[in-house]
DRENDO-1510 file (C-alpha; in Angstrom, 1 decimal, always signed):
<recs>
REC; n; res; u; v; w
REC; 1; UNK; -22.4; -26.7; +18.2 .
REC; 2; UNK; -19.0; -27.6; +18.3 .
REC; 3; UNK; -17.0; -25.4; +15.3 .
REC; 4; UNK; -16.0; -28.2; +12.4 .
REC; 5; UNK; -12.0; -29.9; +13.2 .
REC; 6; UNK; -9.7; -28.8; +10.9 .
REC; 7; UNK; -9.1; -31.7; +8.4 .
REC; 8; UNK; -5.4; -32.4; +6.9 .
REC; 9; UNK; -4.8; -30.4; +3.4 .
REC; 10; UNK; -5.0; -33.5; +0.7 .
REC; 11; UNK; -2.1; -34.4; -2.2 .
REC; 12; UNK; -3.0; -32.0; -5.3 .
REC; 13; UNK; -1.9; -32.5; -8.8 .
REC; 14; UNK; +1.0; -30.7; -10.6 .
REC; 15; UNK; -1.7; -27.8; -12.2 .
REC; 16; UNK; -3.9; -27.9; -9.4 .
REC; 17; UNK; -1.1; -26.9; -7.2 .
REC; 18; UNK; +0.5; -24.7; -9.8 .
REC; 19; UNK; -2.6; -22.4; -9.8 .
REC; 20; UNK; -3.6; -22.8; -5.8 .
REC; 21; UNK; +0.2; -20.9; -6.3 .
REC; 22; UNK; -1.3; -18.5; -8.4 .
REC; 23; UNK; -3.3; -17.8; -5.8 .
REC; 24; UNK; -0.9; -17.0; -3.3 .
REC; 25; UNK; +0.4; -14.6; -5.6 .
REC; 26; UNK; -3.0; -12.7; -5.6 .
REC; 27; UNK; -3.1; -12.5; -2.7 .
REC; 28; UNK; +0.3; -10.4; -2.0 .
REC; 29; UNK; -1.0; -8.5; -5.1 .
REC; 30; UNK; -4.3; -7.2; -4.0 .
REC; 31; UNK; -3.2; -6.7; -0.6 .
REC; 32; UNK; -2.4; -2.3; -1.1 .
REC; 33; UNK; -6.0; -2.3; -3.0 .
REC; 34; UNK; -8.2; -1.4; +0.0 .
REC; 35; UNK; -11.5; -0.2; -1.7 .
REC; 36; UNK; -13.9; +1.0; +0.9 .
REC; 37; UNK; -10.7; +2.6; +2.9 .
REC; 38; UNK; -9.4; +4.4; -0.5 .
REC; 39; UNK; -13.5; +6.3; -1.2 .
REC; 40; UNK; -14.1; +6.4; +3.1 .
REC; 41; UNK; -14.5; +10.7; +4.5 .
REC; 42; UNK; -13.1; +12.0; +7.2 .
REC; 43; UNK; -14.9; +12.5; +10.1 .
REC; 44; UNK; -14.1; +16.9; +9.7 .
REC; 45; UNK; -16.5; +16.7; +6.5 .
REC; 46; UNK; -19.1; +15.7; +8.6 .
REC; 47; UNK; -18.8; +18.4; +10.9 .
REC; 48; UNK; -18.1; +21.0; +8.7 .
REC; 49; UNK; -21.2; +20.3; +6.3 .
REC; 50; UNK; -23.3; +20.0; +9.6 .
REC; 51; UNK; -22.3; +23.1; +10.8 .
REC; 52; UNK; -23.3; +25.2; +7.8 .
REC; 53; UNK; -26.2; +23.2; +7.5 .
REC; 54; UNK; -27.8; +24.2; +11.0 .
REC; 55; UNK; -26.6; +27.7; +10.2 .
REC; 56; UNK; -28.7; +28.0; +6.8 .
REC; 57; UNK; -25.3; +27.5; +4.8 .
REC; 58; UNK; -25.5; +24.7; +2.4 .
REC; 59; UNK; -22.8; +23.4; +0.8 .
REC; 60; UNK; -21.4; +20.0; -1.5 .
REC; 61; UNK; -18.2; +18.8; +0.9 .
REC; 62; UNK; -14.7; +18.9; -0.3 .
REC; 63; UNK; -12.3; +16.2; -0.5 .
REC; 64; UNK; -9.5; +15.2; -2.5 .
REC; 65; UNK; -8.9; +11.5; -2.3 .
REC; 66; UNK; -5.0; +10.2; -1.6 .
REC; 67; UNK; -3.3; +8.6; -5.0 .
REC; 68; UNK; -1.6; +5.2; -4.0 .
REC; 69; UNK; +0.4; +3.9; -6.4 .
REC; 70; UNK; -1.2; +0.3; -8.0 .
REC; 71; UNK; +0.6; +0.6; -11.4 .
REC; 72; UNK; +2.5; -2.4; -9.3 .
REC; 73; UNK; -0.9; -4.3; -8.3 .
REC; 74; UNK; -2.2; -3.9; -11.9 .
REC; 75; UNK; +0.9; -5.2; -13.7 .
REC; 76; UNK; +0.9; -8.6; -10.9 .
REC; 77; UNK; -2.5; -8.9; -11.2 .
REC; 78; UNK; -1.9; -9.4; -15.2 .
REC; 79; UNK; +0.9; -11.7; -15.5 .
REC; 80; UNK; -0.7; -14.1; -13.4 .
REC; 81; UNK; -4.0; -14.2; -15.4 .
REC; 82; UNK; -1.8; -14.2; -18.2 .
REC; 83; UNK; -0.5; -17.6; -16.7 .
REC; 84; UNK; -3.5; -18.9; -16.0 .
REC; 85; UNK; -5.2; -22.2; -18.2 .
REC; 86; UNK; -9.2; -20.7; -18.2 .
REC; 87; UNK; -10.1; -24.5; -18.5 .
REC; 88; UNK; -8.8; -25.2; -14.9 .
REC; 89; UNK; -11.5; -24.6; -12.3 .
REC; 90; UNK; -9.2; -23.1; -10.1 .
REC; 91; UNK; -7.8; -20.9; -13.0 .
REC; 92; UNK; -11.8; -20.0; -14.0 .
REC; 93; UNK; -11.9; -19.5; -10.3 .
REC; 94; UNK; -9.1; -17.0; -10.5 .
REC; 95; UNK; -10.0; -15.1; -13.6 .
REC; 96; UNK; -13.5; -13.9; -11.6 .
REC; 97; UNK; -11.0; -12.5; -8.8 .
REC; 98; UNK; -8.4; -10.9; -11.1 .
REC; 99; UNK; -11.0; -9.4; -12.9 .
REC; 100; UNK; -12.8; -8.0; -9.6 .
REC; 101; UNK; -9.5; -6.2; -8.2 .
REC; 102; UNK; -8.4; -4.5; -11.2 .
REC; 103; UNK; -11.4; -2.9; -11.6 .
REC; 104; UNK; -11.3; -1.9; -7.9 .
REC; 105; UNK; -7.5; -0.7; -8.5 .
REC; 106; UNK; -9.3; +1.4; -11.4 .
REC; 107; UNK; -11.8; +3.2; -9.5 .
REC; 108; UNK; -9.3; +4.4; -6.6 .
REC; 109; UNK; -6.9; +5.4; -9.1 .
REC; 110; UNK; -10.4; +7.5; -10.4 .
REC; 111; UNK; -11.6; +8.1; -6.9 .
REC; 112; UNK; -13.0; +11.8; -7.6 .
REC; 113; UNK; -14.3; +11.3; -11.3 .
REC; 114; UNK; -17.0; +10.4; -13.3 .
REC; 115; UNK; -15.5; +6.7; -14.3 .
REC; 116; UNK; -14.9; +5.9; -10.7 .
REC; 117; UNK; -18.9; +5.3; -10.9 .
REC; 118; UNK; -18.3; +3.7; -14.1 .
REC; 119; UNK; -16.4; +1.2; -12.7 .
REC; 120; UNK; -18.8; +0.7; -9.2 .
REC; 121; UNK; -21.2; -0.1; -11.7 .
REC; 122; UNK; -19.6; -2.5; -13.6 .
REC; 123; UNK; -18.7; -4.3; -10.3 .
REC; 124; UNK; -22.1; -3.9; -8.0 .
REC; 125; UNK; -24.3; -3.0; -10.7 .
REC; 126; UNK; -27.1; -0.6; -10.4 .
REC; 127; UNK; -30.6; -0.2; -9.1 .
REC; 128; UNK; -32.3; -0.8; -11.8 .
REC; 129; UNK; -31.1; -4.2; -12.7 .
REC; 130; UNK; -33.7; -7.4; -12.5 .
REC; 131; UNK; -33.4; -9.7; -9.8 .
REC; 132; UNK; -33.8; -13.0; -10.3 .
REC; 133; UNK; -36.7; -14.2; -12.8 .
REC; 134; UNK; -36.4; -10.8; -15.0 .
REC; 135; UNK; -40.2; -10.4; -13.5 .
REC; 136; UNK; -39.4; -7.4; -11.0 .
REC; 137; UNK; -35.7; -5.3; -10.5 .
REC; 138; UNK; -34.5; -3.6; -7.5 .
REC; 139; UNK; -36.0; -0.3; -7.1 .
REC; 140; UNK; -39.8; -2.4; -7.5 .
REC; 141; UNK; -38.8; -4.1; -4.1 .
REC; 142; UNK; -37.6; -0.9; -2.4 .
REC; 143; UNK; -40.8; +0.7; -3.2 .
REC; 144; UNK; -42.9; -1.9; -2.1 .
REC; 145; UNK; -41.0; -2.6; +1.3 .
REC; 146; UNK; -40.8; +1.9; +1.6 .
REC; 147; UNK; -44.3; +2.3; +1.0 .
REC; 148; UNK; -45.0; -1.2; +4.2 .
REC; 149; UNK; -42.2; +0.9; +6.0 .
REC; 150; UNK; -44.3; +4.0; +6.0 .
REC; 151; UNK; -47.6; +2.3; +6.9 .
REC; 152; UNK; -46.1; +1.0; +9.4 .
REC; 153; UNK; -44.0; +3.9; +11.3 .
REC; 154; UNK; -47.0; +5.1; +13.0 .
REC; 155; UNK; -47.6; +1.9; +15.0 .
REC; 156; UNK; -44.3; +1.2; +15.4 .
REC; 157; UNK; -41.2; +3.6; +15.7 .
REC; 158; UNK; -42.4; +4.8; +19.2 .
REC; 159; UNK; -41.8; +2.2; +20.9 .
REC; 160; UNK; -38.0; +1.5; +18.9 .
REC; 161; UNK; -37.7; +4.7; +19.7 .
REC; 162; UNK; -37.6; +5.3; +24.1 .
REC; 163; UNK; -35.2; +1.7; +24.5 .
REC; 164; UNK; -31.5; +2.4; +24.1 .
REC; 165; UNK; -27.9; +0.6; +24.1 .
REC; 166; UNK; -25.5; +2.2; +24.9 .
REC; 167; UNK; -22.1; +1.0; +22.7 .
REC; 168; UNK; -20.1; +0.4; +26.0 .
REC; 169; UNK; -22.7; -2.2; +27.2 .
REC; 170; UNK; -23.3; -3.7; +24.0 .
REC; 171; UNK; -19.2; -4.5; +23.6 .
REC; 172; UNK; -19.5; -5.7; +26.5 .
REC; 173; UNK; -22.7; -8.4; +25.4 .
REC; 174; UNK; -21.3; -9.2; +22.0 .
REC; 175; UNK; -17.7; -9.9; +23.1 .
REC; 176; UNK; -18.8; -12.6; +25.5 .
REC; 177; UNK; -21.6; -13.8; +22.7 .
REC; 178; UNK; -18.4; -14.9; +20.5 .
REC; 179; UNK; -15.8; -16.0; +22.8 .
REC; 180; UNK; -18.7; -18.6; +23.3 .
REC; 181; UNK; -18.7; -19.1; +19.3 .
REC; 182; UNK; -15.3; -18.3; +18.1 .
REC; 183; UNK; -14.1; -21.3; +20.4 .
REC; 184; UNK; -10.7; -21.2; +18.4 .
REC; 185; UNK; -9.9; -17.4; +17.0 .
REC; 186; UNK; -10.2; -14.8; +19.3 .
REC; 187; UNK; -12.5; -11.6; +17.9 .
REC; 188; UNK; -12.2; -8.6; +19.7 .
REC; 189; UNK; -14.8; -6.1; +20.1 .
REC; 190; UNK; -14.0; -2.1; +20.4 .
REC; 191; UNK; -15.6; +0.9; +20.2 .
REC; 192; UNK; -14.9; +3.6; +16.8 .
REC; 193; UNK; -16.1; +6.8; +17.0 .
REC; 194; UNK; -15.1; +7.8; +14.0 .
REC; 195; UNK; -17.1; +4.7; +12.3 .
REC; 196; UNK; -19.8; +5.7; +9.8 .
REC; 197; UNK; -21.6; +2.7; +9.6 .
REC; 198; UNK; -22.9; +1.4; +12.6 .
REC; 199; UNK; -21.0; -1.7; +13.4 .
REC; 200; UNK; -17.9; -3.0; +10.7 .
REC; 201; UNK; -16.0; -6.8; +11.2 .
REC; 202; UNK; -13.0; -8.1; +9.9 .
REC; 203; UNK; -11.9; -11.4; +10.7 .
REC; 204; UNK; -10.1; -11.1; +14.4 .
REC; 205; UNK; -12.3; -7.4; +15.1 .
REC; 206; UNK; -15.9; -5.8; +15.2 .
REC; 207; UNK; -15.4; -2.2; +15.5 .
REC; 208; UNK; -18.5; -0.3; +17.0 .
REC; 209; UNK; -19.8; +3.5; +16.4 .
REC; 210; UNK; -19.3; +5.4; +19.3 .
REC; 211; UNK; -21.8; +7.5; +20.5 .
REC; 212; UNK; -24.4; +5.9; +18.9 .
REC; 213; UNK; -28.2; +4.7; +20.5 .
REC; 214; UNK; -28.3; +1.0; +19.9 .
REC; 215; UNK; -31.6; -0.8; +19.5 .
REC; 216; UNK; -32.6; -4.3; +21.2 .
REC; 217; UNK; -33.2; -5.2; +17.0 .
REC; 218; UNK; -30.0; -3.0; +16.1 .
REC; 219; UNK; -28.2; -6.1; +18.4 .
REC; 220; UNK; -29.4; -9.0; +17.4 .
REC; 221; UNK; -28.5; -7.9; +13.4 .
REC; 222; UNK; -25.3; -7.1; +14.5 .
REC; 223; UNK; -24.4; -9.9; +15.5 .
REC; 224; UNK; -26.4; -12.2; +12.5 .
REC; 225; UNK; -25.2; -10.0; +10.3 .
REC; 226; UNK; -21.6; -9.0; +11.2 .
REC; 227; UNK; -20.1; -11.7; +13.5 .
REC; 228; UNK; -22.4; -14.7; +12.1 .
REC; 229; UNK; -21.5; -13.6; +8.8 .
REC; 230; UNK; -19.0; -11.2; +7.9 .
REC; 231; UNK; -16.7; -12.7; +10.5 .
REC; 232; UNK; -17.1; -16.2; +10.8 .
REC; 233; UNK; -16.6; -16.5; +6.6 .
REC; 234; UNK; -13.1; -13.7; +7.1 .
REC; 235; UNK; -12.3; -17.1; +9.4 .
REC; 236; UNK; -13.4; -19.8; +6.9 .
REC; 237; UNK; -11.4; -18.6; +4.6 .
REC; 238; UNK; -8.3; -17.5; +6.9 .
REC; 239; UNK; -8.5; -21.6; +8.0 .
REC; 240; UNK; -8.7; -22.6; +3.6 .
REC; 241; UNK; -5.2; -24.9; +3.1 .
REC; 242; UNK; -4.6; -23.6; -0.1 .
REC; 243; UNK; -6.9; -20.8; -1.9 .
REC; 244; UNK; -5.5; -17.6; +0.8 .
REC; 245; UNK; -8.0; -15.7; -1.6 .
REC; 246; UNK; -11.1; -17.0; +0.3 .
REC; 247; UNK; -9.8; -15.0; +3.5 .
REC; 248; UNK; -10.3; -11.8; +1.2 .
REC; 249; UNK; -13.2; -9.6; -0.1 .
REC; 250; UNK; -12.6; -9.5; -3.7 .
REC; 251; UNK; -14.6; -6.1; -4.7 .
REC; 252; UNK; -17.2; -9.0; -6.7 .
REC; 253; UNK; -18.3; -10.7; -3.5 .
REC; 254; UNK; -20.0; -7.8; -2.0 .
REC; 255; UNK; -23.3; -8.3; -3.2 .
REC; 256; UNK; -22.9; -12.0; -2.2 .
REC; 257; UNK; -21.6; -11.0; +1.7 .
REC; 258; UNK; -24.3; -8.0; +1.6 .
REC; 259; UNK; -26.8; -10.6; +1.0 .
REC; 260; UNK; -25.8; -13.3; +2.6 .
REC; 261; UNK; -25.6; -11.3; +6.0 .
REC; 262; UNK; -29.1; -9.7; +5.7 .
REC; 263; UNK; -30.6; -12.5; +4.7 .
REC; 264; UNK; -28.8; -13.7; +7.7 .
REC; 265; UNK; -30.8; -11.2; +10.1 .
REC; 266; UNK; -34.7; -12.7; +7.8 .
REC; 267; UNK; -33.8; -16.4; +8.5 .
REC; 268; UNK; -33.1; -15.4; +11.9 .
REC; 269; UNK; -36.1; -13.3; +12.1 .
REC; 270; UNK; -34.2; -10.0; +13.9 .
REC; 271; UNK; -35.0; -7.9; +10.7 .
REC; 272; UNK; -37.7; -5.8; +11.5 .
REC; 273; UNK; -39.3; -3.2; +9.2 .
REC; 274; UNK; -36.9; -0.3; +9.6 .
REC; 275; UNK; -33.9; -1.7; +8.4 .
REC; 276; UNK; -36.0; -2.8; +5.5 .
REC; 277; UNK; -36.2; +0.9; +4.8 .
REC; 278; UNK; -32.9; +1.7; +5.8 .
REC; 279; UNK; -31.6; -0.9; +2.7 .
REC; 280; UNK; -34.6; +0.3; +0.3 .
REC; 281; UNK; -33.9; +4.0; +1.3 .
REC; 282; UNK; -30.1; +3.7; -0.1 .
REC; 283; UNK; -31.4; +1.6; -3.4 .
REC; 284; UNK; -33.7; +4.4; -3.9 .
REC; 285; UNK; -30.9; +6.9; -3.1 .
REC; 286; UNK; -28.6; +5.9; -6.1 .
REC; 287; UNK; -31.0; +6.0; -8.3 .
REC; 288; UNK; -31.4; +9.4; -7.1 .
REC; 289; UNK; -28.0; +10.6; -7.7 .
REC; 290; UNK; -27.1; +8.5; -10.7 .
REC; 291; UNK; -30.3; +10.0; -12.2 .
REC; 292; UNK; -28.6; +13.7; -11.6 .
REC; 293; UNK; -29.8; +15.1; -7.5 .
REC; 294; UNK; -26.6; +16.3; -5.9 .
REC; 295; UNK; -25.1; +15.7; -2.3 .
REC; 296; UNK; -27.3; +18.5; -0.9 .
REC; 297; UNK; -30.3; +16.8; -2.9 .
REC; 298; UNK; -30.3; +13.6; -1.7 .
REC; 299; UNK; -29.3; +14.8; +2.6 .
REC; 300; UNK; -32.7; +16.6; +2.4 .
REC; 301; UNK; -34.3; +13.9; +0.9 .
REC; 302; UNK; -32.8; +11.6; +3.9 .
REC; 303; UNK; -34.0; +13.7; +6.4 .
REC; 304; UNK; -37.9; +13.9; +4.5 .
REC; 305; UNK; -37.6; +10.6; +5.4 .
REC; 306; UNK; -37.8; +11.0; +8.7 .
REC; 307; UNK; -33.5; +10.6; +9.8 .
REC; 308; UNK; -31.7; +12.0; +11.9 .
REC; 309; UNK; -29.3; +14.6; +10.1 .
REC; 310; UNK; -26.6; +13.2; +11.4 .
REC; 311; UNK; -27.3; +9.6; +9.6 .
REC; 312; UNK; -28.7; +11.4; +6.7 .
REC; 313; UNK; -25.0; +12.9; +5.9 .
REC; 314; UNK; -23.7; +9.4; +6.9 .
REC; 315; UNK; -26.0; +8.2; +4.6 .
REC; 316; UNK; -25.8; +10.1; +1.8 .
REC; 317; UNK; -21.7; +10.5; +2.4 .
REC; 318; UNK; -22.1; +6.1; +1.1 .
REC; 319; UNK; -24.0; +7.1; -2.5 .
REC; 320; UNK; -21.1; +9.2; -3.1 .
REC; 321; UNK; -17.8; +8.4; -2.3 .
REC; 322; UNK; -15.3; +8.2; -4.4 .
REC; 323; UNK; -17.6; +9.6; -7.0 .
REC; 324; UNK; -18.4; +13.2; -8.0 .
REC; 325; UNK; -21.3; +15.0; -5.8 .
REC; 326; UNK; -22.5; +17.2; -7.9 .
REC; 327; UNK; -24.7; +14.4; -9.3 .
REC; 328; UNK; -25.2; +12.0; -12.6 .
REC; 329; UNK; -22.6; +9.7; -9.9 .
REC; 330; UNK; -23.1; +6.8; -7.2 .
REC; 331; UNK; -21.3; +4.6; -5.6 .
REC; 332; UNK; -23.6; +1.7; -5.8 .
REC; 333; UNK; -22.3; -0.3; -3.0 .
REC; 334; UNK; -24.8; -0.1; -1.0 .
REC; 335; UNK; -27.2; -1.4; -4.3 .
REC; 336; UNK; -26.3; -4.5; -3.0 .
REC; 337; UNK; -28.1; -5.3; +0.6 .
REC; 338; UNK; -31.5; -5.4; -1.6 .
REC; 339; UNK; -30.3; -7.0; -4.5 .
REC; 340; UNK; -28.1; -9.3; -2.9 .
REC; 341; UNK; -30.8; -10.3; +0.1 .
REC; 342; UNK; -33.6; -10.8; -2.5 .
REC; 343; UNK; -30.8; -13.1; -4.4 .
REC; 344; UNK; -29.9; -14.9; -1.4 .
REC; 345; UNK; -33.4; -15.6; -0.8 .
REC; 346; UNK; -34.2; -16.9; -4.6 .
REC; 347; UNK; -30.6; -18.9; -3.8 .
REC; 348; UNK; -31.3; -20.8; -0.4 .
REC; 349; UNK; -35.0; -21.8; -1.9 .
REC; 350; UNK; -34.2; -23.0; -5.1 .
REC; 351; UNK; -31.1; -25.2; -3.5 .
REC; 352; UNK; -33.8; -27.0; -1.5 .
REC; 353; UNK; -35.6; -27.1; -4.4 .
REC; 354; UNK; -32.7; -29.2; -6.1 .
REC; 355; UNK; -32.3; -31.0; -2.7 .
REC; 356; UNK; -29.1; -29.5; -3.0 .
REC; 357; UNK; -28.6; -27.9; +0.1 .
REC; 358; UNK; -24.5; -28.4; +0.4 .
REC; 359; UNK; -24.4; -25.9; -2.1 .
REC; 360; UNK; -25.6; -23.5; +0.5 .
REC; 361; UNK; -23.2; -24.9; +2.8 .
REC; 362; UNK; -20.2; -23.7; +0.0 .
REC; 363; UNK; -21.3; -20.1; +0.9 .
REC; 364; UNK; -19.6; -20.1; +4.4 .
REC; 365; UNK; -15.9; -21.6; +3.2 .
REC; 366; UNK; -14.6; -18.5; +3.3 .
REC; 367; UNK; -16.0; -15.0; +1.2 .
REC; 368; UNK; -16.8; -15.6; -2.2 .
REC; 369; UNK; -19.4; -14.8; -5.0 .
REC; 370; UNK; -22.5; -16.4; -5.9 .
REC; 371; UNK; -21.1; -17.2; -9.0 .
REC; 372; UNK; -18.7; -19.1; -7.8 .
REC; 373; UNK; -20.3; -21.7; -6.3 .
REC; 374; UNK; -20.7; -24.0; -8.5 .
REC; 375; UNK; -17.0; -23.8; -8.4 .
REC; 376; UNK; -16.1; -24.3; -5.1 .
REC; 377; UNK; -18.9; -26.8; -4.4 .
REC; 378; UNK; -16.7; -29.2; -6.5 .
REC; 379; UNK; -13.5; -28.1; -5.1 .
REC; 380; UNK; -14.3; -28.9; -2.1 .
REC; 381; UNK; -15.0; -32.3; -3.4 .
REC; 382; UNK; -11.5; -32.7; -4.4 .
REC; 383; UNK; -9.9; -31.7; -1.2 .
REC; 384; UNK; -8.8; -28.3; -2.8 .
REC; 385; UNK; -11.5; -25.9; -1.0 .
REC; 386; UNK; -11.5; -27.1; +3.2 .
REC; 387; UNK; -15.7; -27.3; +4.3 .
REC; 388; UNK; -16.9; -24.4; +6.3 .
REC; 389; UNK; -15.6; -25.0; +10.4 .
REC; 390; UNK; -17.3; -22.8; +11.8 .
REC; 391; UNK; -21.7; -22.5; +10.7 .
REC; 392; UNK; -24.2; -19.5; +11.7 .
REC; 393; UNK; -26.6; -20.6; +14.0 .
REC; 394; UNK; -29.5; -21.4; +11.8 .
REC; 395; UNK; -27.5; -23.0; +9.6 .
REC; 396; UNK; -26.4; -25.3; +12.2 .
REC; 397; UNK; -30.4; -26.3; +12.1 .
REC; 398; UNK; -30.3; -27.3; +8.6 .
REC; 399; UNK; -33.9; -29.2; +9.6 .
REC; 400; UNK; -35.1; -25.7; +10.5 .
REC; 401; UNK; -34.1; -23.8; +7.8 .
REC; 402; UNK; -35.5; -26.2; +5.3 .
REC; 403; UNK; -38.9; -26.4; +6.6 .
REC; 404; UNK; -39.1; -22.6; +6.7 .
REC; 405; UNK; -37.8; -22.3; +3.0 .
REC; 406; UNK; -40.1; -25.4; +2.5 .
REC; 407; UNK; -43.1; -22.9; +3.0 .
REC; 408; UNK; -42.0; -20.6; +1.6 .
REC; 409; UNK; -42.1; -22.6; -1.8 .
REC; 410; UNK; -45.3; -23.2; -1.5 .
REC; 411; UNK; -47.3; -19.9; +0.0 .
REC; 412; UNK; -45.3; -17.8; -3.0 .
REC; 413; UNK; -47.9; -20.2; -5.1 .
REC; 414; UNK; -50.8; -18.4; -3.5 .
REC; 415; UNK; -52.1; -15.1; -5.6 .
REC; 416; UNK; -52.7; -11.9; -2.6 .
REC; 417; UNK; -54.2; -10.8; -5.1 .
REC; 418; UNK; -56.9; -12.9; -5.9 .
REC; 419; UNK; -58.2; -13.0; -2.0 .
</recs>
């Protein structure tokens, strides 16, 4: 299916136009606030820690975070907030973004200290938070999926372990797929030997970790997750005629963006139980750190869970980036994968039950949070926000999506404990 042709932007009333100009100022103000790069660790920390570990010397990593001057950005955000009309829909949208970017700036300024952990919880929540509906929480879900994965490990791991796609081969494969899909926008796939995650995506580039063995599941997950959600929403956001901030990943939108990306894996049938295990382990590891476990204890826990030393360091690093390593604090961002997945599944089911799949399409107009969907759906109808130019393949086949969700709505009424 070809992407939607961009349409000419309509004329806006004076107050809406004023708020769109404030949005442009917001985009300019937050250019220096780069949360994930600010708390990332250099590869040398991994190499030193693993060398010491193999020699029998377990030592907490040491890293002094850079201290960018974000005072001008915070002042600019405060000035914009003072000019916003809280009754205007674009004004409410802007205030949510200002709050998010301000918290991220404070987290960066406190990197390495416990205050950064408090800001992380304000942005991303914590593993003990309840899920939509309130009956169970993230930790219940993590333990449930981990228990099932552990029971199935004996049967499923050997077949996957024998299959390996080198990053160079995967790069060429994904590049060909992206050129067929993003017909109006060039997207380049590159190999990055210093990347901590297996992959990372932006509007114009997708990076793959070098020196890593990828499986067939990895390949399909990366396509659905990185390309058809992260890159797709970035491109759609950049094409917005007025609200250019939809092209930037505001920190509060990460839960929705990662949840949507993982939901894309699930609805496309490419999520395996080992993937569920990884995101569940991350949620439980964050809870361990918040409860007092230090970096080495969490590293050992990942090892005991079956991860390699290299992957255990990478997983532990994700939990402790930007916060003290001696326990009691955590960078809670990785808890959004599991929470966001369940939240997205609930959102899509609810949208179908309410006959409102138009709200589901709104998710792809750019980088947004779930709490912004209703405002942005209204702004689409008013011509302030453009419909998404690209939709992932599973959203293009909306009849198939509706069929899957309709079955899910009914099947959830069956009580497994009574069988």
